[in-house]
Backbone as CSV, one residue per row, in Angstrom:
resi,resn,N_x,N_y,N_z,CA_x,CA_y,CA_z,C_x,C_y,C_z
1,UNK,13.036,9.580,-5.589,12.405,10.078,-6.809,11.966,8.898,-7.664
2,UNK,10.725,8.954,-8.098,10.203,7.898,-8.960,10.895,7.987,-10.317
3,UNK,11.329,6.853,-10.835,12.137,6.853,-12.063,11.378,7.361,-13.284
4,UNK,10.066,7.132,-13.383,9.305,7.558,-14.556,8.468,8.807,-14.315
5,UNK,8.179,9.098,-13.071,7.278,10.207,-12.762,7.974,11.329,-11.997
6,UNK,9.212,11.567,-12.334,9.930,12.755,-11.870,10.193,13.563,-13.136
7,UNK,9.317,14.533,-13.392,9.373,15.314,-14.622,10.072,16.632,-14.341
8,UNK,11.155,16.890,-15.045,11.975,18.072,-14.770,11.198,19.379,-14.847
9,UNK,10.158,19.422,-15.683,9.382,20.657,-15.802,8.111,20.631,-14.953
10,UNK,8.005,19.642,-14.055,6.843,19.556,-13.177,6.754,20.754,-12.253
11,UNK,5.548,21.015,-11.771,5.303,22.184,-10.928,4.867,21.823,-9.508
12,UNK,4.803,20.522,-9.222,4.329,20.046,-7.928,5.054,18.748,-7.604
13,UNK,5.422,18.571,-6.350,6.016,17.310,-5.907,5.028,16.650,-4.955
14,UNK,4.726,15.389,-5.257,3.856,14.577,-4.405,4.738,13.548,-3.717
15,UNK,4.544,13.404,-2.414,5.275,12.388,-1.648,4.285,11.340,-1.173
16,UNK,4.629,10.075,-1.407,3.815,8.964,-0.919,4.772,7.871,-0.453
17,UNK,4.713,7.542,0.811,5.587,6.531,1.409,7.061,6.775,1.103
18,UNK,7.474,8.022,1.097,8.871,8.349,0.865,9.287,8.411,-0.592
19,UNK,8.378,8.112,-1.512,8.659,8.217,-2.945,8.161,9.573,-3.425
20,UNK,8.991,10.261,-4.195,8.637,11.591,-4.697,8.267,11.519,-6.171
21,UNK,7.186,12.209,-6.527,6.707,12.319,-7.900,6.656,13.806,-8.243
22,UNK,7.334,14.217,-9.302,7.262,15.625,-9.726,6.390,15.674,-10.972
23,UNK,5.237,16.296,-10.824,4.212,16.294,-11.863,3.690,17.712,-12.084
24,UNK,2.674,17.831,-12.908,2.134,19.142,-13.276,0.798,19.408,-12.585
25,UNK,0.731,20.510,-11.860,-0.509,20.899,-11.197,-1.653,21.025,-12.191
26,UNK,-1.387,21.644,-13.322,-2.458,21.914,-14.290,-3.074,20.624,-14.813
27,UNK,-2.266,19.597,-15.025,-2.800,18.329,-15.526,-3.644,17.646,-14.452
28,UNK,-3.173,17.653,-13.221,-3.973,17.064,-12.144,-5.291,17.810,-11.974
29,UNK,-5.245,19.132,-12.028,-6.459,19.938,-11.885,-7.433,19.686,-13.027
30,UNK,-6.929,19.433,-14.222,-7.792,19.169,-15.377,-8.570,17.862,-15.201
31,UNK,-7.965,16.885,-14.549,-8.589,15.574,-14.419,-9.349,15.374,-13.117
32,UNK,-9.067,16.176,-12.117,-9.618,15.935,-10.782,-10.224,17.195,-10.186
33,UNK,-11.499,17.101,-9.795,-12.133,18.231,-9.114,-11.503,18.484,-7.752
34,UNK,-11.041,17.441,-7.098,-10.399,17.598,-5.790,-9.124,18.432,-5.936
35,UNK,-8.282,18.070,-6.912,-7.056,18.838,-7.122,-7.366,20.250,-7.618
36,UNK,-8.356,20.386,-8.478,-8.722,21.714,-8.981,-9.086,22.633,-7.819
37,UNK,-9.910,22.145,-6.893,-10.286,22.953,-5.732,-9.089,23.224,-4.827
38,UNK,-8.259,22.202,-4.601,-7.101,22.373,-3.731,-6.166,23.445,-4.286
39,UNK,-5.915,23.416,-5.591,-4.980,24.368,-6.185,-5.579,25.762,-6.340
40,UNK,-6.906,25.885,-6.277,-7.535,27.193,-6.406,-7.606,27.946,-5.083
41,UNK,-7.364,27.250,-3.968,-7.379,27.909,-2.662,-6.198,28.871,-2.548
42,UNK,-6.387,29.967,-1.819,-5.261,30.874,-1.605,-4.104,30.130,-0.937
43,UNK,-2.916,30.323,-1.437,-1.739,29.625,-0.932,-0.947,30.533,0.011
44,UNK,-0.369,29.954,1.041,0.477,30.748,1.943,1.758,31.178,1.229
45,UNK,2.457,32.091,1.830,3.733,32.542,1.258,4.647,31.344,1.049
46,UNK,5.430,31.382,-0.016,6.286,30.236,-0.348,7.255,29.891,0.782
47,UNK,7.601,30.862,1.600,8.510,30.566,2.709,7.854,29.689,3.774
48,UNK,6.516,29.606,3.766,5.796,28.797,4.742,5.385,27.426,4.202
49,UNK,5.661,27.168,2.935,5.251,25.930,2.282,6.459,25.014,2.135
50,UNK,6.288,23.734,2.471,7.355,22.768,2.228,7.571,22.659,0.727
51,UNK,8.833,22.682,0.316,9.160,22.624,-1.104,10.269,21.612,-1.352
52,UNK,10.274,21.100,-2.579,11.346,20.240,-3.060,11.747,20.788,-4.421
53,UNK,12.997,21.123,-4.577,13.505,21.698,-5.835,12.662,22.876,-6.323
54,UNK,12.189,23.696,-5.394,11.422,24.883,-5.737,9.962,24.638,-6.034
55,UNK,9.487,23.412,-5.895,8.074,23.078,-6.138,7.379,22.788,-4.817
56,UNK,6.108,23.201,-4.689,5.379,22.873,-3.469,5.285,21.362,-3.287
57,UNK,5.314,20.929,-2.042,5.256,19.520,-1.703,3.890,19.188,-1.113
58,UNK,3.258,18.153,-1.669,1.979,17.654,-1.161,2.198,16.209,-0.747
59,UNK,1.770,15.873,0.463,1.926,14.506,0.948,0.627,13.740,0.762
60,UNK,0.731,12.599,0.092,-0.402,11.680,-0.059,-0.338,10.675,1.082
61,UNK,-1.481,10.279,1.562,-1.552,9.230,2.572,-2.013,7.934,1.917
62,UNK,-1.564,7.741,0.684,-1.833,6.544,-0.102,-0.497,5.837,-0.295
63,UNK,-0.538,4.614,-0.777,0.722,3.919,-1.018,1.424,4.520,-2.230
64,UNK,2.722,4.365,-2.272,3.492,4.854,-3.417,3.077,4.116,-4.683
65,UNK,2.786,2.845,-4.567,2.346,2.051,-5.711,1.019,2.564,-6.263
66,UNK,0.053,2.843,-5.380,-1.235,3.375,-5.826,-1.059,4.736,-6.485
67,UNK,-0.248,5.597,-5.884,-0.007,6.922,-6.464,0.625,6.796,-7.845
68,UNK,1.581,5.887,-7.993,2.232,5.692,-9.294,1.232,5.211,-10.332
69,UNK,0.376,4.245,-9.974,-0.636,3.761,-10.924,-1.556,4.902,-11.358
70,UNK,-2.017,5.695,-10.392,-2.924,6.794,-10.717,-2.252,7.807,-11.635
71,UNK,-1.038,8.207,-11.294,-0.346,9.219,-12.094,0.002,8.694,-13.485
72,UNK,0.421,7.440,-13.587,0.712,6.882,-14.908,-0.555,6.824,-15.762
73,UNK,-1.666,6.459,-15.158,-2.923,6.415,-15.899,-3.344,7.813,-16.360
74,UNK,-3.162,8.812,-15.511,-3.520,10.189,-15.893,-2.628,10.680,-17.027
75,UNK,-1.350,10.457,-16.923,-0.429,10.981,-17.931,-0.581,10.305,-19.289
76,UNK,-0.994,9.071,-19.302,-1.129,8.401,-20.595,-2.566,8.353,-21.070
77,UNK,-3.487,8.844,-20.275,-4.913,8.875,-20.618,-5.425,7.530,-21.107
78,UNK,-5.096,6.498,-20.386,-5.569,5.169,-20.730,-4.554,4.370,-21.514
79,UNK,-3.577,5.026,-22.128,-2.568,4.320,-22.892,-1.621,3.522,-22.026
80,UNK,-1.683,3.740,-20.721,-0.814,3.036,-19.781,-1.012,1.530,-19.869
81,UNK,-2.230,1.092,-20.123,-2.503,-0.336,-20.155,-2.619,-0.896,-21.564
82,UNK,-2.938,-0.053,-22.537,-2.996,-0.489,-23.930,-3.723,-1.814,-24.136
83,UNK,-4.880,-1.966,-23.530,-5.715,-3.154,-23.697,-5.009,-4.466,-23.347
84,UNK,-4.044,-4.418,-22.463,-3.385,-5.649,-22.038,-3.925,-6.039,-20.664
85,UNK,-3.611,-7.242,-20.271,-4.006,-7.676,-18.937,-3.307,-6.784,-17.907
86,UNK,-4.041,-6.391,-16.923,-3.463,-5.567,-15.872,-3.699,-6.261,-14.534
87,UNK,-2.918,-5.890,-13.571,-3.021,-6.526,-12.261,-4.219,-5.987,-11.484
88,UNK,-4.640,-6.785,-10.533,-5.696,-6.339,-9.639,-5.224,-5.135,-8.835
89,UNK,-3.925,-5.063,-8.551,-3.369,-3.891,-7.857,-3.639,-2.619,-8.643
90,UNK,-3.410,-2.679,-9.975,-3.655,-1.522,-10.828,-5.138,-1.147,-10.799
91,UNK,-6.005,-2.123,-11.015,-7.447,-1.854,-11.068,-7.937,-1.291,-9.741
92,UNK,-7.517,-1.903,-8.644,-7.986,-1.408,-7.343,-7.433,-0.014,-7.044
93,UNK,-6.201,0.258,-7.473,-5.620,1.590,-7.237,-6.373,2.664,-7.999
94,UNK,-6.639,2.420,-9.286,-7.317,3.480,-10.044,-8.776,3.618,-9.632
95,UNK,-9.392,2.531,-9.183,-10.767,2.631,-8.681,-10.780,3.423,-7.377
96,UNK,-9.914,3.059,-6.464,-9.871,3.701,-5.142,-9.480,5.180,-5.252
97,UNK,-8.388,5.467,-5.948,-7.935,6.858,-6.028,-8.764,7.666,-7.012
98,UNK,-9.314,7.011,-8.024,-10.239,7.704,-8.920,-11.440,8.228,-8.164
99,UNK,-11.924,7.413,-7.225,-13.039,7.840,-6.389,-12.598,8.891,-5.378
100,UNK,-11.493,8.648,-4.707,-11.005,9.548,-3.659,-10.711,10.949,-4.186
101,UNK,-10.089,11.024,-5.363,-9.679,12.320,-5.914,-10.606,12.811,-7.029
102,UNK,-11.782,12.203,-7.152,-12.803,12.617,-8.127,-12.235,12.675,-9.548
103,UNK,-11.779,11.502,-10.016,-11.257,11.370,-11.383,-12.136,10.330,-12.076
104,UNK,-13.252,10.760,-12.665,-14.247,9.813,-13.175,-13.730,8.853,-14.241
105,UNK,-12.837,9.291,-15.127,-12.394,8.375,-16.178,-11.570,7.219,-15.622
106,UNK,-10.903,7.422,-14.490,-10.180,6.312,-13.874,-11.149,5.320,-13.228
107,UNK,-12.161,5.829,-12.569,-13.179,4.943,-11.997,-13.843,4.122,-13.095
108,UNK,-14.195,4.775,-14.189,-14.856,4.086,-15.310,-13.961,3.004,-15.901
109,UNK,-12.668,3.314,-16.050,-11.743,2.324,-16.591,-11.654,1.115,-15.668
110,UNK,-11.594,1.350,-14.374,-11.503,0.243,-13.411,-12.752,-0.625,-13.457
111,UNK,-13.913,0.001,-13.480,-15.163,-0.760,-13.533,-15.237,-1.560,-14.832
112,UNK,-14.847,-0.962,-15.941,-14.858,-1.678,-17.225,-13.924,-2.887,-17.173
113,UNK,-12.761,-2.727,-16.581,-11.817,-3.846,-16.445,-12.421,-4.964,-15.596
114,UNK,-13.072,-4.601,-14.496,-13.690,-5.616,-13.643,-14.818,-6.339,-14.367
115,UNK,-15.618,-5.605,-15.137,-16.721,-6.221,-15.873,-16.215,-7.136,-16.982
116,UNK,-15.027,-6.852,-17.522,-14.440,-7.742,-18.523,-14.070,-9.105,-17.937
117,UNK,-13.719,-9.107,-16.673,-13.216,-10.329,-16.037,-14.319,-11.066,-15.267
118,UNK,-15.179,-10.304,-14.599,-16.205,-10.912,-13.758,-17.581,-10.704,-14.363
119,UNK,-18.370,-11.753,-14.390,-19.708,-11.696,-14.949,-20.636,-10.916,-14.020
120,UNK,-21.620,-10.255,-14.614,-22.609,-9.550,-13.815,-23.772,-10.465,-13.442
121,UNK,-23.801,-11.644,-14.018,-24.889,-12.570,-13.712,-24.321,-13.945,-13.360
122,UNK,-25.143,-14.753,-12.734,-24.710,-16.107,-12.398,-24.890,-16.986,-13.607
């Protein structure tokens, strides 16, 4: 269980590289068209769905570190970095997963961070 992203009132458990994140389906759906579509599909009976602590389990094929960066950025809506220097790992994670899961504000934040550091001209 991730120490910061295991929320007792979460409605969904995400597994990435053996790390579990308990988060809210509604918040993910609000930020991501991919999650919105996934959660709107008819779901099988709960007895046929893998669950953890009564919540459906979704497995990510991303690194646990990338998943944590993405979820922390979503939950704080940009406050996660508070205009401080961030690692390239963070920027690449939110750019990659922002694109993969259709979360435009994460992609925009990553591009803005890259433009702050790297010039667009020679």
